[in-house]
ZADO-838256 format. One record per residue (C-alpha): residue number from 1; residue in three letters; chain; x, y, z. Coordinates in steps of 0.2 Angstrom, whole numbers. Example, Ala and Ser with C-alpha at 12.3 -4.5 7.8 and 13.67 -1.06 7.14 Angstrom:
   k   r c    c1    c2    c3
   1 ALA A    62   -22    39
   2 SER A    68    -5    36
# end
This chain:
   k   r c    c1    c2    c3
   1 MET A  1332    72   278
   2 THR A  1318    81   268
   3 SER A  1307    69   259
   4 PHE A  1299    75   242
   5 PRO A  1283    65   237
   6 ALA A  1278    60   220
   7 PHE A  1270    74   209
   8 LYS A  1251    72   209
   9 THR A  1245    89   201
  10 ILE A  1253    96   186
  11 ALA A  1248   113   177
  12 LEU A  1251   115   159
  13 ALA A  1253   134   156
  14 ARG A  1250   144   141
  15 GLU A  1264   153   132
  16 VAL A  1262   172   134
  17 GLU A  1273   187   134
  18 SER A  1288   184   145
  19 PRO A  1307   190   145
  20 GLU A  1311   178   131
  21 ASN A  1294   179   122
  22 PRO A  1291   197   118
  23 GLY A  1274   200   110
  24 GLY A  1269   182   115
  25 LEU A  1274   176    97
  26 GLU A  1280   159   104
  27 LYS A  1264   149   102
  28 ARG A  1270   131   106
  29 VAL A  1262   121   120
  30 ALA A  1273   110   131
  31 LEU A  1261    95   130
  32 ILE A  1249    90   117
  33 PRO A  1233    81   121
  34 GLU A  1239    64   116
  35 ASP A  1253    65   129
  36 VAL A  1242    73   142
  37 LYS A  1230    58   141
  38 ALA A  1245    46   143
  39 LEU A  1250    55   159
  40 ILE A  1233    56   166
  41 GLU A  1232    37   163
  42 ALA A  1248    36   173
  43 GLY A  1239    43   188
  44 LEU A  1243    62   187
  45 THR A  1230    75   188
  46 ILE A  1233    88   174
  47 TYR A  1226   106   173
  48 VAL A  1228   115   157
  49 GLU A  1227   134   155
  50 LYS A  1213   139   143
  51 GLY A  1219   142   125
  52 ALA A  1236   134   129
  53 GLY A  1236   123   113
  54 LEU A  1227   135   101
  55 GLY A  1243   142    93
  56 VAL A  1248   125    86
  57 GLY A  1231   118    82
  58 PHE A  1225   110    98
  59 THR A  1208   116   106
  60 ASP A  1202   116   124
  61 GLU A  1190   103   119
  62 ASP A  1205    92   114
  63 TYR A  1212    93   131
  64 MET A  1195    90   139
  65 ILE A  1193    74   129
  66 ALA A  1210    69   135
  67 GLY A  1204    70   153
  68 ALA A  1212    87   158
  69 GLU A  1204   101   168
  70 LEU A  1204   118   161
  71 GLN A  1209   133   171
  72 GLY A  1211   152   168
  73 PRO A  1227   162   170
  74 ASP A  1223   167   188
  75 GLN A  1222   149   193
  76 ILE A  1234   139   183
  77 TYR A  1250   143   193
  78 ARG A  1242   141   210
  79 ASP A  1242   126   222
  80 LYS A  1251   114   210
  81 ASP A  1265   102   213
  82 MET A  1272   105   196
  83 VAL A  1270   119   183
  84 ILE A  1275   114   165
  85 LYS A  1278   126   151
  86 PHE A  1289   128   136
  87 LYS A  1298   145   139
  88 GLY A  1301   153   156
  89 PRO A  1287   161   165
  90 PRO A  1282   179   166
  91 LEU A  1288   187   182
  92 ALA A  1270   190   188
  93 ALA A  1266   171   187
  94 ILE A  1281   167   199
  95 HIS A  1272   177   213
  96 GLN A  1257   166   211
  97 MET A  1266   149   214
  98 GLN A  1268   143   232
  99 ALA A  1285   139   239
 100 GLY A  1291   121   234
 101 THR A  1282   121   218
 102 THR A  1293   113   204
 103 LEU A  1294   123   188
 104 PHE A  1298   112   173
 105 CYS A  1303   123   158
 106 MET A  1317   130   147
 107 ALA A  1324   140   161
 108 HIS A  1340   148   153
 109 PHE A  1346   154   170
 110 HIS A  1362   162   164
 111 SER A  1353   172   151
 112 TYR A  1339   179   164
 113 PRO A  1348   181   180
 114 ASP A  1335   193   188
 115 ARG A  1321   180   185
 116 ALA A  1333   166   192
 117 GLN A  1335   176   208
 118 LEU A  1316   179   210
 119 LEU A  1313   160   208
 120 GLU A  1326   156   221
 121 ASP A  1319   170   233
 122 LYS A  1302   162   231
 123 GLN A  1309   145   234
 124 ILE A  1303   138   217
 125 ASN A  1312   122   212
 126 VAL A  1317   123   194
 127 ILE A  1321   109   182
 128 ALA A  1328   116   166
 129 MET A  1323   106   151
 130 GLU A  1337   111   141
 131 GLU A  1349   104   154
 132 ILE A  1342    86   155
 133 THR A  1353    74   147
 134 GLN A  1353    55   143
 135 SER A  1360    45   157
 136 PRO A  1369    34   151
 137 LYS A  1373    40   134
 138 THR A  1364    30   120
 139 GLU A  1371    27   103
 140 SER A  1363    18    88
 141 ASN A  1372     4    78
 142 THR A  1371    15    63
 143 GLU A  1380    30    71
 144 ILE A  1393    19    78
 145 MET A  1395    10    61
 146 ALA A  1397    26    51
 147 ARG A  1409    34    64
 148 THR A  1420    18    64
 149 ALA A  1419    18    45
 150 MET A  1426    36    44
 151 ASN A  1440    31    56
 152 HIS A  1444    17    44
 153 ALA A  1444    28    29
 154 LEU A  1456    40    38
 155 MET A  1468    27    44
 156 PRO A  1480    28    29
 157 PHE A  1481    47    32
 158 TYR A  1484    44    51
 159 GLU A  1498    32    47
 160 SER A  1506    44    35
 161 ASN A  1503    59    46
 162 THR A  1494    68    31
 163 VAL A  1477    71    39
 164 GLY A  1481    90    41
 165 GLY A  1482    92    22
 166 LEU A  1467    81    18
 167 ARG A  1453    88     8
 168 ILE A  1437    78    13
 169 ARG A  1422    78     2
 170 ILE A  1405    70     7
 171 ILE A  1394    67    -8
 172 GLY A  1376    70    -2
 173 TRP A  1369    72    15
 174 SER A  1359    59    25
 175 LYS A  1358    53    43
 176 ARG A  1369    39    38
 177 LEU A  1383    50    32
 178 SER A  1380    63    46
 179 PRO A  1392    54    58
 180 CYS A  1405    53    44
 181 ILE A  1404    72    43
 182 ARG A  1406    74    62
 183 ARG A  1421    62    63
 184 GLY A  1430    69    48
 185 SER A  1428    87    54
 186 ASN A  1434    82    71
 187 ARG A  1451    76    65
 188 ASN A  1456    94    59
 189 PRO A  1459    90    40
 190 ARG A  1462   104    28
 191 SER A  1444   105    23
 192 VAL A  1427    96    24
 193 HIS A  1414   100    11
 194 VAL A  1397    92     8
 195 VAL A  1393    92   -10
 196 GLN A  1377    89   -20
 197 ALA A  1374    71   -25
 198 ASP A  1372    77   -44
 199 VAL A  1389    85   -44
 200 ARG A  1399    85   -60
 201 PHE A  1417    81   -61
 202 GLU A  1422    99   -67
 203 ASP A  1413   107   -52
 204 LEU A  1424    97   -39
 205 SER A  1436   108   -30
 206 ALA A  1447    93   -24
 207 THR A  1456    80   -34
 208 GLY A  1473    71   -32
 209 ASP A  1481    61   -18
 210 ASN A  1476    73    -4
 211 ALA A  1457    71    -8
 212 LEU A  1446    59     0
 213 TYR A  1428    56    -6
 214 ILE A  1415    48     5
 215 TYR A  1399    41    -2
 216 ASP A  1385    29     1
 217 SER A  1381    18   -14
 218 ALA A  1365    12    -6
 219 HIS A  1357    29    -8
 220 TRP A  1368    37   -22
 221 GLN A  1370    33   -40
 222 ASP A  1386    39   -49
 223 GLU A  1376    46   -64
 224 HIS A  1390    57   -70
 225 SER A  1403    44   -68
 226 ILE A  1414    55   -57
 227 LEU A  1421    40   -47
 228 ALA A  1431    34   -62
 229 LYS A  1438    51   -66
 230 LEU A  1442    54   -47
 231 THR A  1452    38   -47
 232 ASP A  1462    43   -62
 233 THR A  1468    59   -53
 234 GLY A  1474    48   -38
 235 ALA A  1459    53   -26
 236 HIS A  1454    41   -13
 237 LEU A  1436    34   -13
 238 PHE A  1427    26     2
 239 ASP A  1409    18     1
 240 LEU A  1400    17    17
 241 THR A  1389     3    11
 242 GLU A  1403    -7     6
 243 PHE A  1411    -5    23
 244 GLU A  1395    -9    31
 245 ALA A  1393   -25    22
 246 ALA A  1411   -31    24
 247 GLN A  1415   -25    42
 248 GLY A  1400   -16    49
 249 GLU A  1393   -29    61
 250 GLU A  1410   -33    68
 251 ALA A  1415   -15    70
 252 VAL A  1400   -11    80
 253 ALA A  1402   -26    91
 254 ASN A  1421   -22    94
 255 TYR A  1416    -4    98
 256 ARG A  1403    -8   111
 257 ALA A  1415   -21   119
 258 SER A  1429    -8   121
 259 HIS A  1419     8   125
 260 LEU A  1408     8   140
 261 PRO A  1393    21   138
 262 LEU A  1397    38   145
 263 GLU A  1388    43   161
 264 PHE A  1379    57   151
 265 GLY A  1374    59   133
 266 LEU A  1364    71   122
 267 ARG A  1350    83   128
 268 ARG A  1334    73   131
 269 ILE A  1322    87   127
 270 GLN A  1328    96   111
 271 CYS A  1324   100    93
 272 LEU A  1342   104    89
 273 HIS A  1342    97    71
 274 GLU A  1326   107    67
 275 THR A  1334   123    75
 276 GLY A  1348   121    62
 277 MET A  1336   118    48
 278 ALA A  1325   133    52
 279 GLY A  1340   145    54
 280 ALA A  1348   139    38
 281 ARG A  1332   141    29
 282 TYR A  1330   159    35
 283 GLY A  1348   163    30
 284 VAL A  1345   157    12
 285 THR A  1329   168    12
 286 LEU A  1338   183    18
 287 LEU A  1353   180     6
 288 LYS A  1341   180    -9
 289 GLU A  1333   196    -3
 290 ASN A  1350   204    -1
 291 LYS A  1358   198   -17
 292 PRO A  1343   195   -29
 293 GLY A  1355   189   -43
 294 ILE A  1364   176   -33
 295 ASP A  1366   158   -39
 296 VAL A  1362   149   -23
 297 ALA A  1371   134   -30
 298 LYS A  1387   144   -31
 299 ALA A  1385   153   -15
 300 LYS A  1400   152    -3
 301 ALA A  1391   145    13
 302 VAL A  1401   141    29
 303 VAL A  1394   131    44
 304 LEU A  1404   133    60
 305 GLY A  1402   117    70
 306 TYR A  1396   100    66
 307 GLY A  1385    94    81
 308 ASN A  1366    92    81
 309 VAL A  1362   110    77
 310 GLY A  1376   111    64
 311 GLN A  1370    95    56
 312 GLY A  1353   103    54
 313 ALA A  1360   118    45
 314 ILE A  1371   107    34
 315 HIS A  1355    97    30
 316 GLU A  1345   112    25
 317 LEU A  1358   120    15
 318 TYR A  1360   104     5
 319 ASP A  1342   103     2
 320 GLN A  1342   122    -3
 321 GLY A  1354   117   -17
 322 ILE A  1370   125   -10
 323 GLY A  1384   117   -21
 324 ALA A  1397   115    -7
 325 VAL A  1394   117    11
 326 ARG A  1410   121    20
 327 VAL A  1410   113    37
 328 LEU A  1422   121    50
 329 GLY A  1429   111    65
 330 ARG A  1439   117    80
 331 GLY A  1455   119    70
 332 HIS A  1447   129    57
 333 THR A  1438   141    69
 334 GLN A  1454   146    79
 335 LYS A  1460   164    78
 336 GLY A  1469   167    62
 337 MET A  1463   151    54
 338 VAL A  1445   156    53
 339 ASP A  1449   172    43
 340 PHE A  1452   161    27
 341 TRP A  1435   153    28
 342 LEU A  1425   169    32
 343 LYS A  1433   179    18
 344 GLY A  1420   182     4
 345 ALA A  1407   171    12
 346 ASP A  1389   174     7
 347 LEU A  1381   164    21
 348 ILE A  1389   161    38
 349 ILE A  1380   150    50
 350 ASN A  1387   148    68
 351 GLY A  1382   132    76
 352 ALA A  1398   131    87
 353 GLU A  1395   132   106
 354 GLN A  1408   138   118
 355 PRO A  1410   134   137
 356 THR A  1404   147   149
 357 ASN A  1421   153   153
 358 LEU A  1424   158   135
 359 ARG A  1408   167   132
 360 GLY A  1411   186   130
 361 VAL A  1430   182   129
 362 ASN A  1433   173   113
 363 PHE A  1422   177    98
 364 LEU A  1423   165    83
 365 VAL A  1415   178    71
 366 THR A  1421   195    76
 367 ASN A  1416   213    71
 368 LYS A  1432   215    62
 369 HIS A  1428   200    52
 370 LEU A  1411   208    47
 371 GLU A  1420   225    43
 372 GLU A  1435   218    33
 373 LEU A  1431   200    26
 374 VAL A  1413   198    24
 375 PRO A  1405   207     9
 376 ASP A  1390   219    11
 377 GLY A  1374   210     9
 378 SER A  1380   193    16
 379 VAL A  1371   185    30
 380 VAL A  1376   178    47
 381 ILE A  1365   166    56
 382 ASP A  1369   163    74
 383 LEU A  1361   147    80
 384 VAL A  1368   148    97
 385 GLY A  1364   165   103
 386 GLY A  1366   173   120
 387 SER A  1363   188   131
 388 PRO A  1373   202   138
 389 THR A  1377   190   153
 390 ASN A  1380   175   142
 391 ARG A  1387   181   126
 392 SER A  1386   173   109
 393 PRO A  1402   167    99
 394 VAL A  1396   180    86
 395 GLU A  1403   197    93
 396 ALA A  1389   208    85
 397 VAL A  1376   198    93
 398 LEU A  1373   207   110
 399 SER A  1357   197   113
 400 CYS A  1346   185   104
 401 THR A  1333   192    92
 402 PHE A  1315   188    92
 403 LEU A  1301   186    80
 404 THR A  1296   204    83
 405 ASP A  1312   210    75
 406 PRO A  1322   194    69
 407 ALA A  1337   202    60
 408 PHE A  1348   217    60
 409 VAL A  1362   225    50
 410 HIS A  1380   227    56
 411 SER A  1394   234    44
 412 GLY A  1383   230    29
 413 VAL A  1380   212    34
 414 THR A  1363   205    40
 415 LEU A  1363   195    56
 416 SER A  1350   185    65
 417 ALA A  1351   176    81
 418 LEU A  1333   171    84
 419 TRP A  1327   165   101
 420 GLY A  1318   149    96
 421 TRP A  1323   146    78
 422 PRO A  1310   132    75
 423 MET A  1296   145    78
 424 LEU A  1300   150    60
 425 GLY A  1288   138    51
 426 MET A  1290   123    62
 427 MET A  1280   127    78
 428 ARG A  1267   113    77
 429 GLU A  1280    99    72
 430 THR A  1292   104    85
 431 ALA A  1278   106    98
 432 ILE A  1273    88    95
 433 LYS A  1292    82    96
 434 TYR A  1295    91   112
 435 SER A  1279    85   120
 436 GLY A  1284    67   117
 437 GLN A  1301    70   125
 438 ILE A  1293    79   140
 439 ARG A  1281    65   143
 440 ASP A  1295    52   142
 441 VAL A  1305    61   155
 442 LEU A  1290    62   166
 443 HIS A  1284    44   164
 444 GLY A  1296    35   154
 445 ARG A  1315    33   156
 446 GLU A  1318    45   170
 447 VAL A  1301    44   179
 448 LEU A  1302    62   185
 449 LYS A  1284    61   191
 450 ASN A  1290    51   206
 451 GLY A  1297    67   213
 452 LEU A  1313    76   218
 453 SER A  1319    62   230
 454 THR A  1322    50   216
 455 LEU A  1329    61   201
 456 ALA A  1338    51   188
 457 PRO A  1356    57   185
 458 GLY A  1352    66   169
 459 VAL A  1338    76   178
 460 GLU A  1347    79   194
 461 ARG A  1360    90   185
 462 ALA A  1346   100   177
 463 LEU A  1339   105   194
 464 VAL A  1346   123   193
 465 CYS A  1336   129   208
 466 GLY A  1331   120   224
 467 LYS A  1327   108   232
 468 PHE A  1314   117   242
 469 PRO A  1300   107   251
 470 LEU A  1282   110   245
 471 SER A  1272   121   257
 472 ARG A  1253   117   259
# end
């Protein structure tokens, strides 16, 4: 049986022009000096390509002070146990790596099959950052409490079999309310809207017995006295803070006692919330350019999906002042059903992922939708993206767009599916976040630095190429 020793030498490569980085406009560095220092103190020797951190404000001197050795582009890929970079490497760099080297990056094998084949031919081990998951899944008490609270709020409608006609309204957006949005959307109600905290009663679109309002009194004051007016209409009210005080601790304990952690959880290396925020922010910018007279507060904004990326989009649209963000779950995005929500939409944001077998087969936002239902000048932001071999759920998106040409027009509608959304105004912040996560995978929870023989389960599944022994 082949033995794979612990990694000793690691190269931190600079982001340059590559298949997914045309023009070299992606400037983020995979490890910042602070994290390089921590890894060196853990016994690793780290080589940093000259200029690797300049794009996000970290100088070569910063890395030297951290203890790294600097190398040029002709040296950085050679004779290393592991090469770390953010995006996949340029093809020429692959030829410089010795067989058995481990490449640790956002690999996107399905989107770039030619590069994937070259890496396999050269016997390069590849660990795809985007495929590493928690193992086991971890959940905070706050997440469990809020999700359990939403279940409690929905119980009367389960019992009366009226969830399908329920109009759920979340007052405000916060991390505490986010799990309520997810759980409510996952139960296929008639509709889920996130409305502004300063909403007035006359602007509400749901009243009566089939309306459920969720709020968090610890962070929201009913300045316009809408709760009393909603009660008079027969609407149902649910306070997250009240539930937490009365049942929260017991609910969390019961949940943990009856639910063993799943084997795999969320992505370990990700800025998914920031991705959603950046895409939504750009969408609002495009919308204002296309429709100069639009009142953003009254714009019809639709978000497909309510996961991590979708939550980022909801968060940003809420911060941008959208009066009601319509959140679509699985039931809403089925063929025939989604038409109702897309008709007349000013801003559509797709955060709904599909399994590989449905990519290129099932489109959630079709060209027919753009031609017949979505008005000219409206905007579609695709947070999922894809390529000709790994199609997006938005039919008009044949491939991701890039910073060199981020948007295009189809049937009078502006679309954007940027590869690396956080590059729009969030490069430094997300570089720092990614770096901390990468360091933790290497020397923290997963201890990847110990080599390929002892991969944690959440990393093992991200080994998309290899295992090949290192040739010296």
